[in-house]
Steps between C-alpha positions, in 0.01 A plus 500: 500500500175306459551488121847351547366238743228396256744473208740280700212288634362430151850419369553254785161332465549466126839341552390252768173383339552543127618228264641756254846601620678694226839442345741797477387746232724717282421755231828422319415132464711476181807569716397259778392232252678214679311571824177497297591178316782269615518338153684815383818371671751401233323672210784751459873424454611672822439513874286775652478638852196725546338691781158663521367753752135611502352759737126501438255780585755741645347709777283224649629361829609135477432489127634202298878476455661227291862392446633223273849367425561244227789332321463270199685375194566213257692178468515520120673165449206317658218735391419577862442804717534559873402776733370615835308794636400632837243763587331678787160663472379723786137614530392664826546253787577209265819389329547234236855368445610226264790336321491263204757309291417410141596272214403539133556285191502648149388328178602628157187500284666664199807705415349806664232376743548324835267374773593465866329343798593611850429379852596663829461408863560680826349634820249773583462669837198711594540721806248712690627771738245526778657819635373688194139397553272696736217280629179615662553234767862528613476158665377324188677163483478475121833676455780601732712814486791300359577344162297209371626314193435201278762322287398283205664348189411644160545402134467677165478369144535695177568480126665754270482496117747749361668645191752779456214746446206357698392279790187335641485335839295401803574413862309350789629606844384337823422165338445338839218657702653458844302630797652764725502439875607803705445345844614168646154424635328540162326187371341671200585804289303716256820636346687308232718552194285554193622402154575792267493519120739722304539538124719747312611584148711759324638603161782729388442699181823625337412838353857590399859438601450733797137461609291205619151481646432220751139445610422235761200371692462318832185318616443411866220310671443368851164391636269671600629830357426612142776450239755779467688612188822701463556663160846649444699655216855636484693700242864385500785709362824331388431197722597710803236757598127448531189695597150363520165476666255240620145451622387251763127433506322594823818656637727757332667675208881497495796682348847346482856551377825305508861487390761229439865599547766312299264207459559392861320728744131581462272725702129564454244720674121518478235718659139382539202734513217332689157486330302342787331666798839523672624764255405781737698351789843429348763667285561208264711186489878496447686202357876468450672212319869422471694224326850370430563289192794259504596464134800295386484616139349795315136408424324558173342846461151355547603357839626823650174601665187327619 
């Protein structure tokens, strides 16, 4: 019981006083690429609806749980892309919920290479559930037993350089460092949105008519934490089935698999094996992705799978 109280207390203190709130994290970032970088909207000749579900550190009470829903696609006549996404991220007594709408414009640099710039704007809500926090002083006025929340605007900028076989991009969530005020009487706050820095790249090697290998990398940084890298590789069979693995520095190893049915419905699953000191207290992390592709015409073979 005491261990649980200490864990929740540290999570709460870190949330209220830290400048480094995290964005939603996914092992299968290649599948949730629009949520990672809004400039991806419009880079493919179809509309996508995608959903992500992540249950982190299974077996630990109130461990992180993340859900995302996104929809995005092109206006090919005007070289534009549109999209939106919403998410909720639960960690112990805290919940982070947001929605953003995005716009992207695509420039044709050559016959095979394009560059897009994207901007999104929306709202973020941070909520603290006081009923889940056990205080030494039950009459402490710092927090009540109810819900305390803060609502702030948020903006993201990104760029995406892409080719049929490769891509390079970067995004900058939480461009505006708004302060979070959880109580009406607050005049000052130590908690604020901190700018994040993301960069990613990937390449697809065509080994034969049936097999491809697709490595990818994702870089993440938010002050004052050390940079984090995700290294991922998938083997893809006939543009429909894939298996792969990844490594996230200072966090976990992962295994993954996925399948696309009739070029319209896609499902992916990954399992993370923790490498930190928490490995003895949880049974891993489960992540499930699902997507629907709205295609008006049969795409080229190279477009059939991410």
